[in-house]
C-alpha positions as CSV (number, residue, x, y, z in Angstrom):
1,M,-5.5,-45.7,-26.5
2,G,-7.1,-48.3,-25.0
3,L,-11.0,-48.5,-25.5
4,G,-12.0,-51.8,-24.1
5,G,-15.4,-53.8,-25.5
6,G,-13.5,-54.6,-28.7
7,P,-13.7,-58.2,-30.0
8,S,-10.1,-58.7,-29.8
9,E,-7.2,-57.1,-27.7
10,W,-6.1,-55.1,-31.1
11,D,-9.5,-53.6,-31.2
12,D,-9.1,-52.1,-27.7
13,Y,-6.9,-49.6,-29.3
14,E,-7.4,-46.3,-31.1
15,W,-4.8,-46.5,-34.3
16,V,-3.5,-43.1,-35.2
17,R,-1.6,-42.5,-38.5
18,L,1.7,-40.6,-38.0
19,A,1.5,-39.1,-41.3
20,D,-2.1,-37.8,-40.6
21,L,-0.7,-35.5,-37.8
22,P,0.2,-31.8,-38.3
23,E,3.7,-30.9,-38.5
24,S,3.5,-29.1,-35.6
25,P,0.4,-28.7,-32.7
26,P,-1.4,-25.9,-33.0
27,P,-0.6,-23.0,-30.7
28,V,-2.3,-22.8,-27.5
29,P,-4.3,-19.6,-26.5
30,P,-3.1,-17.8,-23.2
31,A,-5.5,-18.6,-20.5
32,R,-7.6,-15.0,-19.6
33,A,-6.1,-13.5,-16.9
34,L,-8.6,-13.4,-14.2
35,R,-7.2,-9.9,-12.8
36,A,-5.3,-7.3,-14.8
37,P,-2.0,-6.1,-12.5
38,R,-2.7,-3.6,-10.4
39,E,-0.6,-0.4,-10.0
40,P,1.9,-0.6,-7.0
41,L,1.1,1.0,-4.3
42,A,3.7,3.5,-4.0
43,E,3.1,4.4,-7.6
44,A,-0.6,4.9,-6.8
45,V,0.2,6.9,-3.3
46,L,3.0,9.4,-5.1
47,A,0.8,10.1,-7.8
48,W,-2.0,11.2,-5.8
49,L,0.2,13.2,-3.3
50,Q,1.3,15.1,-6.8
51,R,-2.4,15.6,-7.8
52,E,-3.2,16.8,-4.6
53,G,-0.2,18.8,-4.2
54,A,0.8,17.5,-0.6
55,W,4.1,18.3,-1.1
56,T,4.1,20.3,-4.0
57,S,2.5,23.4,-3.4
58,G,2.3,25.5,-0.1
59,A,4.9,26.1,2.2
60,G,7.0,24.3,5.4
61,S,9.1,21.4,5.4
62,R,7.8,18.0,4.0
63,V,7.2,16.0,7.1
64,L,6.7,12.2,6.9
65,L,5.6,10.2,10.0
66,V,5.5,6.3,10.2
67,D,3.7,4.8,13.0
68,L,5.2,0.8,12.2
69,D,2.9,-0.6,14.9
70,N,-0.3,0.3,12.6
71,L,1.3,-0.8,9.7
72,R,0.6,-4.5,10.4
73,A,0.4,-6.7,7.6
74,D,1.0,-9.8,5.6
75,P,4.5,-10.6,4.4
76,V,3.6,-9.6,0.7
77,R,1.6,-6.4,1.9
78,W,4.2,-5.5,4.2
79,R,6.8,-5.3,2.0
80,E,4.9,-3.3,-0.6
81,R,3.8,-1.1,2.8
82,M,7.6,-0.5,3.1
83,G,8.5,0.0,-0.3
84,M,6.1,3.0,-0.3
85,V,7.6,4.4,3.0
86,V,11.2,4.6,1.5
87,A,9.3,6.1,-1.9
88,L,8.0,9.1,0.6
89,A,10.9,9.1,2.6
90,R,13.3,9.9,-0.3
91,R,10.8,12.6,-1.2
92,A,10.7,14.1,2.1
93,D,12.7,16.9,4.3
94,V,12.1,15.4,7.9
95,V,11.6,11.5,8.0
96,A,10.9,9.6,11.7
97,L,9.8,6.2,11.9
98,A,8.5,4.5,14.9
99,G,7.2,1.3,16.6
100,Q,7.5,-1.3,19.1
101,E,10.8,-3.4,18.9
102,G,9.1,-6.3,16.6
103,A,7.7,-4.1,14.5
104,V,10.9,-2.1,14.1
105,R,12.9,-5.2,13.5
106,R,10.8,-6.4,10.8
107,A,10.8,-3.3,8.8
108,R,14.3,-2.6,8.9
109,P,15.2,-5.0,6.0
110,H,13.0,-3.3,3.9
111,L,13.7,0.5,4.9
112,A,17.0,0.5,2.5
113,E,19.1,3.9,3.6
114,Y,16.3,4.5,6.3
115,A,16.8,1.6,8.4
116,A,18.6,2.9,11.0
117,R,16.1,6.0,11.3
118,A,13.5,3.3,12.4
119,H,13.1,4.2,16.6
120,P,12.2,0.8,18.9
121,V,10.2,1.7,21.2
122,A,9.3,-0.3,24.4
123,D,5.7,-2.1,24.6
124,G,3.4,0.3,25.7
125,S,0.3,2.5,24.9
126,D,1.4,5.5,22.6
127,L,5.0,5.1,23.3
128,A,5.6,5.2,19.1
129,D,3.3,8.0,18.7
130,H,5.4,10.4,21.4
131,V,8.5,9.7,19.3
132,L,7.1,10.9,16.2
133,L,5.0,13.9,17.6
134,D,8.8,15.0,19.0
135,A,10.2,14.6,15.6
136,A,7.2,16.7,14.0
137,A,8.0,19.4,16.9
138,A,11.6,19.5,16.3
139,A,11.1,20.3,12.5
140,G,9.4,23.7,14.2
141,G,7.1,25.8,12.4
142,R,4.3,25.4,9.1
143,A,4.7,21.9,7.9
144,R,3.3,19.7,5.5
145,F,2.6,16.7,7.0
146,V,2.1,13.1,5.5
147,L,1.4,10.7,8.2
148,L,0.8,6.5,8.2
149,S,-1.3,6.2,11.4
150,N,-4.7,5.6,12.7
151,D,-4.3,7.0,15.8
152,W,-6.2,10.2,17.1
153,I,-3.2,11.9,18.9
154,F,-2.1,13.0,15.6
155,A,-5.0,15.1,14.9
156,E,-2.8,18.2,16.9
157,L,-0.5,18.4,13.7
158,A,-3.4,19.4,11.5
159,G,-3.1,22.9,13.7
160,R,0.7,23.4,11.7
161,G,-0.5,22.9,8.2
162,P,-2.0,20.3,5.9
163,L,-2.1,16.6,7.5
164,T,-2.4,13.6,5.0
165,V,-3.0,10.6,6.4
166,L,-2.4,7.3,4.7
167,S,-4.6,5.4,6.7
168,P,-3.4,1.3,6.8
169,G,-7.4,1.0,7.3
170,A,-10.0,3.0,7.0
171,D,-12.1,0.8,9.4
172,A,-10.0,1.4,12.6
173,L,-9.4,5.4,11.7
174,S,-9.8,7.4,14.4
175,D,-12.8,10.0,13.6
176,R,-10.9,12.5,15.4
177,L,-8.0,12.2,13.1
178,S,-10.0,11.8,9.9
179,S,-12.1,15.1,10.4
180,A,-8.6,16.8,11.3
181,A,-6.9,15.4,7.9
182,T,-7.1,17.7,5.1
183,R,-6.8,14.7,2.7
184,V,-7.1,10.6,3.3
185,A,-6.0,7.5,1.7
186,D,-7.3,4.1,2.5
187,L,-4.0,1.6,2.1
188,A,-6.2,-1.3,2.7
189,A,-8.7,-0.1,-0.1
190,L,-5.9,0.5,-2.7
191,E,-4.2,-3.0,-2.1
192,G,-7.2,-4.8,-3.3
193,G,-6.5,-4.5,-6.8
194,A,-7.9,-4.2,-10.0
195,G,-9.9,-6.7,-11.8
196,P,-10.6,-7.1,-15.5
197,A,-12.9,-4.2,-15.6
198,G,-11.1,-1.5,-13.8
199,P,-10.5,-0.7,-10.2
200,P,-12.7,-2.7,-7.4
201,P,-15.8,-0.9,-6.0
202,G,-14.1,0.4,-3.2
203,R,-10.7,1.6,-5.4
204,K,-12.3,5.2,-6.0
205,A,-13.0,5.6,-2.0
206,A,-9.7,4.9,-1.5
207,F,-8.7,8.5,-1.9
208,R,-10.7,11.6,-0.5
209,A,-10.3,14.8,0.5
210,S,-12.1,16.6,3.6
211,R,-15.0,18.2,3.5
212,G,-16.7,15.6,2.2
213,R,-14.6,15.9,-1.7
214,R,-13.9,13.0,-3.5
215,V,-10.7,12.8,-5.4
216,R,-10.5,11.4,-8.3
217,V,-8.2,8.6,-8.9
């Protein structure tokens, strides 16, 4: 290696004897992970629903309603949210998915066997909501709802049975819907991931039940 400043050009180099070198370089310790892997969204939500008995206790059809217009997200989070939708749909008795044409077109490649059930609507206020409400009405009688939306219009479902709300982001969740819900999960908080010391500050607050009771995660 040229060092510079020597009296001759040969003094400008650092000489190393090959015999002095170890037979193999010492292993390089792995870089410390900045963040521990977080629990996949679908697994976290399914585990919470199981603990809460949302679909395993009580009577009535298990109804999943998905407002695709509310589930906007970047491509990575969108795929994970769609994976969660598929996992939930496979456990439901009634599945309804609706959204404007762009949201439905974006969702279908990730919805597996439920792609054809995604119902496109024209641009307009609450059109997808009414498609979902019609599907809920067709289920008839008592039901146990899991709803992916933030919209107040779905609060009426609480009159027919337990209403679990999976909010795409609780900062936009309707107060009326939040008050009517039996329990709420904040997907945006869950997607924050976990650091080396465990869940981030908002993770435990991602799941909650009505009447101010916190749900342990």
